[in-house]
C-alpha positions in Angstrom: -35.6 19.4 17.3 -37.5 22.0 15.4 -37.0 25.7 16.5 -39.9 26.3 18.8 -39.6 30.1 18.5 -40.8 29.8 15.0 -44.0 28.1 16.0 -47.1 30.3 16.2 -48.1 31.0 19.8 -51.6 30.5 21.1 -53.5 33.9 21.1 -54.6 35.3 24.5 -58.2 35.5 25.5 -58.4 39.1 24.4 -56.8 38.3 21.1 -59.4 35.7 20.6 -62.2 38.3 20.9 -63.5 39.5 17.6 -63.4 43.4 17.7 -65.3 45.5 17.7 -68.5 43.5 18.3 -67.2 41.3 21.2 -65.5 44.2 23.0 -68.6 46.4 22.6 -70.8 43.6 24.1 -68.3 43.3 27.0 -68.3 47.0 27.7 -72.1 47.3 27.5 -72.6 44.4 29.9 -70.1 45.9 32.4 -71.8 49.3 32.2 -75.2 47.8 32.7 -73.9 45.9 35.8 -72.4 49.0 37.3 -75.7 50.9 36.6 -77.7 48.2 38.4 -75.3 48.4 41.4 -75.6 52.2 41.6 -79.4 52.0 41.2 -79.6 49.5 44.1 -77.4 51.7 46.3 -79.6 54.8 45.5 -82.7 52.9 46.4 -81.5 51.4 49.7 -78.8 53.8 50.8 -76.2 52.6 53.3 -78.2 49.4 54.0 -77.2 48.3 50.5 -73.5 48.5 51.2 -73.0 45.3 53.3 -74.8 43.2 50.8 -72.9 44.7 48.0 -69.6 44.1 49.7 -70.6 40.5 50.4 -71.4 39.9 46.8 -68.2 41.5 45.6 -66.2 39.5 48.1 -67.9 36.2 47.1 -67.3 37.0 43.5 -63.6 37.7 44.1 -63.3 34.4 46.1 -64.8 32.5 43.2 -63.5 34.3 40.2 -59.9 35.1 41.0 -58.8 31.5 41.8 -60.6 30.4 38.6 -58.8 33.1 36.6 -55.4 32.1 38.1 -56.1 28.4 37.5 -57.2 29.1 34.0 -54.0 31.0 33.3 -51.9 28.2 34.7 -53.7 25.6 32.7 -53.5 27.8 29.6 -49.7 28.2 30.0 -49.3 24.4 30.5 -51.5 23.6 27.5 -49.4 26.1 25.5 -46.2 24.4 26.5 -47.7 21.0 25.8 -48.9 22.2 22.4 -45.5 23.6 21.6 -43.8 20.4 22.6 -46.3 18.3 20.6 -46.0 20.5 17.6 -42.2 20.3 17.8 -42.3 16.5 18.2 -44.8 16.2 15.3 -42.6 18.3 13.1 -39.7 16.0 13.9 -41.8 12.9 13.2 -42.9 14.3 9.9 -39.3 15.1 9.0 -38.3 11.5 9.9 -41.2 10.1 7.9 -40.2 12.2 4.9 -36.6 10.9 5.2 -37.8 7.3 5.6 -40.2 7.7 2.7 -37.3 9.0 0.6 -35.1 6.0 1.6 -38.0 3.6 0.9 -38.6 5.1 -2.5 -34.9 4.6 -3.2 -34.9 1.0 -2.0 -38.5 0.1 -2.9 -38.0 -0.1 -6.6 -35.0 -2.4 -6.3 -36.8 -4.6 -3.7 -39.9 -4.8 -5.7 -38.0 -5.7 -8.8 -36.1 -8.4 -6.8 -39.2 -9.9 -5.4 -41.0 -9.9 -8.7 -38.0 -11.4 -10.4 -37.8 -14.2 -7.8 -41.5 -14.8 -8.1 -41.2 -15.0 -11.9 -38.3 -17.4 -11.6 -40.1 -19.6 -9.1 -43.3 -19.7 -11.3 -41.2 -20.6 -14.3 -39.5 -23.4 -12.4 -42.9 -24.7 -11.2 -44.3 -24.7 -14.7 -41.2 -26.5 -16.1 -41.5 -29.1 -13.3 -45.2 -29.6 -14.0 -44.3 -30.1 -17.7 -41.3 -32.3 -17.1 -40.5 -33.2 -13.4 -36.7 -33.8 -13.3 -34.6 -34.4 -10.3 -32.8 -31.0 -10.7 -36.1 -29.1 -10.8 -37.7 -31.0 -8.0 -34.6 -30.5 -5.8 -34.6 -26.8 -6.5 -38.3 -26.5 -5.7 -37.9 -28.6 -2.5 -35.1 -26.4 -1.2 -37.0 -23.3 -2.2 -40.0 -24.4 -0.2 -37.7 -25.5 2.7 -36.1 -22.0 2.7 -39.6 -20.5 3.1 -40.4 -23.1 5.9 -43.3 -24.1 3.8 -42.7 -27.8 4.0 -41.9 -30.3 6.7 -38.3 -31.1 7.6 -38.7 -34.5 6.0 -40.1 -33.2 2.7 -43.4 -33.8 1.0 -45.1 -37.0 -0.1 -48.0 -38.4 -2.2 -49.9 -41.7 -2.1 -49.4 -44.3 -4.8 -52.8 -44.9 -6.5 -54.5 -48.1 -5.3 -51.7 -48.8 -2.8 -50.9 -48.5 0.9 -47.6 -46.8 0.1 -46.5 -43.2 -0.3 -43.7 -41.7 -2.4 -41.7 -39.0 -0.6 -39.3 -36.3 -1.8 -37.0 -36.9 1.2 -35.6 -33.5 2.2 -33.4 -34.9 5.1 -31.7 -37.5 3.0 -31.5 -35.2 -0.1 -29.2 -32.9 1.9 -26.8 -35.8 2.7 -27.4 -38.4 0.0 -25.0 -41.2 -0.3 -24.7 -42.0 -4.0 -24.3 -45.7 -3.9 -26.0 -46.2 -7.3 -23.8 -43.5 -8.9 -20.4 -43.4 -7.2 -18.2 -40.4 -7.6 -21.0 -37.8 -7.6 -21.2 -35.0 -5.1 -23.8 -35.2 -2.3 -25.7 -32.2 -3.7 -26.1 -33.8 -7.1 -29.0 -36.1 -6.1 -32.6 -36.0 -4.9 -33.6 -38.8 -2.5 -36.8 -40.7 -3.1 -38.4 -42.8 -0.4 -41.3 -45.3 -0.4 -43.0 -45.4 3.0 -46.1 -46.7 4.7 -48.9 -44.6 6.1 -47.0 -43.8 9.3 -43.9 -42.7 7.5 -41.7 -45.8 7.9 -39.4 -46.2 4.9 -39.7 -49.5 3.0 -37.5 -48.6 0.0 -35.3 -45.7 -0.9 -32.9 -44.5 -3.6 -30.8 -41.6 -4.7 -32.0 -40.0 -7.9 -29.1 -38.2 -9.8 -30.1 -34.9 -11.3 -29.0 -36.0 -14.8 -30.8 -39.4 -14.5 -34.2 -40.3 -15.9 -36.9 -40.8 -13.4 -37.8 -44.2 -14.7 -34.3 -45.5 -13.7 -34.8 -44.3 -10.1 -38.3 -45.8 -10.1 -37.0 -49.2 -11.2 -34.5 -49.2 -8.3 -37.3 -48.3 -5.9 -39.4 -51.2 -7.2 -36.6 -53.7 -7.0 -35.6 -52.7 -3.5 -39.3 -52.7 -2.5 -39.8 -56.2 -3.9 -36.7 -57.6 -2.2 -37.5 -55.9 1.1 -41.1 -57.1 1.5 -41.9 -59.6 -1.2 -45.4 -60.9 -1.9 -47.4 -58.2 -0.2 -50.8 -57.1 -1.4 -49.5 -53.7 -2.6 -46.3 -54.9 -4.3 -48.0 -55.3 -7.7 -50.0 -52.0 -7.5 -46.9 -50.2 -6.2 -44.8 -51.5 -9.2 -47.6 -50.5 -11.6 -47.8 -47.0 -10.1 -44.0 -46.5 -10.2 -44.0 -47.3 -13.9 -45.9 -44.0 -14.3 -43.3 -42.1 -12.3 -44.0 -38.8 -14.0 -47.7 -39.2 -13.0 -46.6 -39.6 -9.3 -44.2 -36.7 -9.4 -46.6 -34.1 -10.7 -48.8 -34.3 -7.5 -45.6 -33.6 -5.6 -45.0 -30.6 -7.7 -48.6 -29.5 -7.0 -48.0 -30.0 -3.3 -44.9 -27.8 -3.5 -46.8 -25.2 -5.4 -49.5 -25.2 -2.7 -47.0 -25.0 0.1 -45.1 -22.1 -1.4 -48.4 -20.2 -2.3 -49.7 -20.8 1.3 -46.5 -19.5 2.9 -46.2 -16.4 0.6 -49.8 -15.3 1.0 -51.1 -16.4 -2.4 -53.5 -18.9 -0.8 -56.4 -17.9 1.5 -54.5 -19.3 4.6 -51.2 -20.5 5.7 -51.1 -24.4 6.0 -48.0 -24.6 8.1 -45.1 -26.9 7.1 -46.9 -29.0 4.6 -46.3 -32.8 4.2 -49.1 -34.1 2.1 -52.4 -33.2 0.2 -54.4 -36.4 0.7 -57.4 -34.9 -1.2 -58.8 -31.7 -2.4 -60.4 -30.8 1.0 -57.6 -31.5 3.5 -53.9 -30.9 4.0 -51.5 -32.6 6.4 -48.7 -30.6 7.8 -46.3 -30.8 10.8 -48.8 -28.4 12.5 -51.8 -30.8 12.2 -54.7 -31.3 9.8 -56.0 -28.3 7.8 -59.1 -27.8 5.8 -58.1 -26.2 2.4 -61.5 -24.8 1.7 -62.2 -22.9 4.9 -60.5 -22.2 8.1 -60.6 -25.4 10.2 -57.5 -26.6 11.9 -56.9 -29.6 14.2 -53.6 -29.0 15.8 -51.1 -31.9 16.2 -51.5 -32.1 20.0 -55.3 -32.1 19.6 -55.1 -34.8 16.9 -53.1 -37.1 19.1 -55.0 -36.5 22.3 -57.1 -39.6 22.9 -59.4 -37.6 25.2 -60.6 -35.4 22.4 -62.9 -36.9 19.7 -62.2 -34.6 16.8 -63.5 -37.1 14.3 -67.1 -36.8 15.7 -66.8 -33.0 16.0 -65.6 -32.6 12.3 -68.1 -35.1 10.9 -70.9 -33.1 12.5 -70.1 -30.2 10.1 -72.4 -30.2 7.1 -69.6 -29.2 4.7 -67.2 -32.1 5.6 -66.9 -34.9 3.1 -67.0 -38.0 5.3 -64.7 -40.2 3.2 -62.2 -37.5 2.5 -62.0 -36.5 6.2 -61.7 -40.0 7.6 -58.9 -40.9 5.1 -57.0 -37.7 5.9 -57.5 -38.0 9.6 -56.3 -41.6 9.6 -53.2 -40.7 7.6 -52.5 -37.6 9.7 -52.8 -39.5 13.0 -50.5 -42.3 11.9 -47.9 -40.0 10.3 -47.8 -37.3 13.1 -47.9 -39.9 15.9 -44.8 -41.5 14.3 -43.1 -38.1 14.0 -43.8 -37.3 17.7 -42.5 -40.7 18.8 -39.3 -40.3 16.7 -38.7 -36.8 18.1 -38.9 -38.1 21.7 
C-alpha cells in the first residue's frame, strides 16, 4: 500500500478561508452582531436579557450539534479520501505494471496473430487456386479448431442435382484407407455424397497426394452401384467430373466460416454447415441471414407450432426462392441431426 503519511491532508475550514478578505468579513459580521445585541440591551434594559438568553440558548442547541456532526463527517470523509487515494495509487501502480507486461508481450502476440492470419489467408488463396486434399484438410481442421464449422464438416450442393458433396470432418479424423492401403489415417480427407437430410449415399477417402478427379471417379462409381438409375445419377456424375468447380464453393464456405468466427464478417454464423445461396447460411445453430441480423434457431426451426416461413416471407427484403430453398434444406438437415443425436 502507498504511504498515507505522504498524501496531502485536507485543509481545515480556517485554512480554506482566503485571508485577509474572508477573515475581515467574518470579524466585521461578528462585531456588527455584537453591536446590535448591545444596542438592543441599551434600549430595553433588563427586559431584553431573557429574550437574549433564549436566542443564545437556541443558537447553541442548533449550532453546536451541527458543528460536532460536521467535524465528525469531515474526519470520516478525510479518512475515506485517504483510503481511496491510497487504493487509487495502488491501482495506478498495478496498471502501470500490467501495461509494461502487456507492452512486453503485446508485440510478440500481435506478431503471432498476424503471422497466423497471413498463413491462413495464403492457404485459402492457394486452395481457391488449386483445391488439393492437403490444403482442404488443413483448412477444415483450422476451422474446426476455431469452432467455426459443424462437427460433421461443410458441404455444398451439386448443381442441378438433389445431392450434396461434404468435406466430412468426422470421417476425416478416422479415415480407413481402403482405396490406398498402408497409408496413415491422417493422410486422407474424406468426401461424402449425401441427400438433403444428410444421409450418406456414397463416400470415399481422398489421399492428400491423390488427384481430386480420382476420388471423384470413386464417388461416382459407388454412387451408381448404390442407387442405380435415379434421376440425379447422370447430373451428379456430370457435376463430379468438374470436381474442382465443386471444391471451390467449399473453400468459400470455409473462408466465410473462419471470417465469421474471427470477427471479419459482420456477424458470427455459428458452426457453419452450408451456404445454400448468397442470402442464407445453415449452421448447427439454425438458419442465418448473411445480409442482416436475422436468425431462426434450430429449436424454432423444428418447432411445428411456429410458422417461421410465413414470418420470414412477410419481410420485404427476403428473396422468396432463396429462403424457401434454404429453409427446406435446413429443416431436413437439422431434423436429421437432432434425431441422430437422440
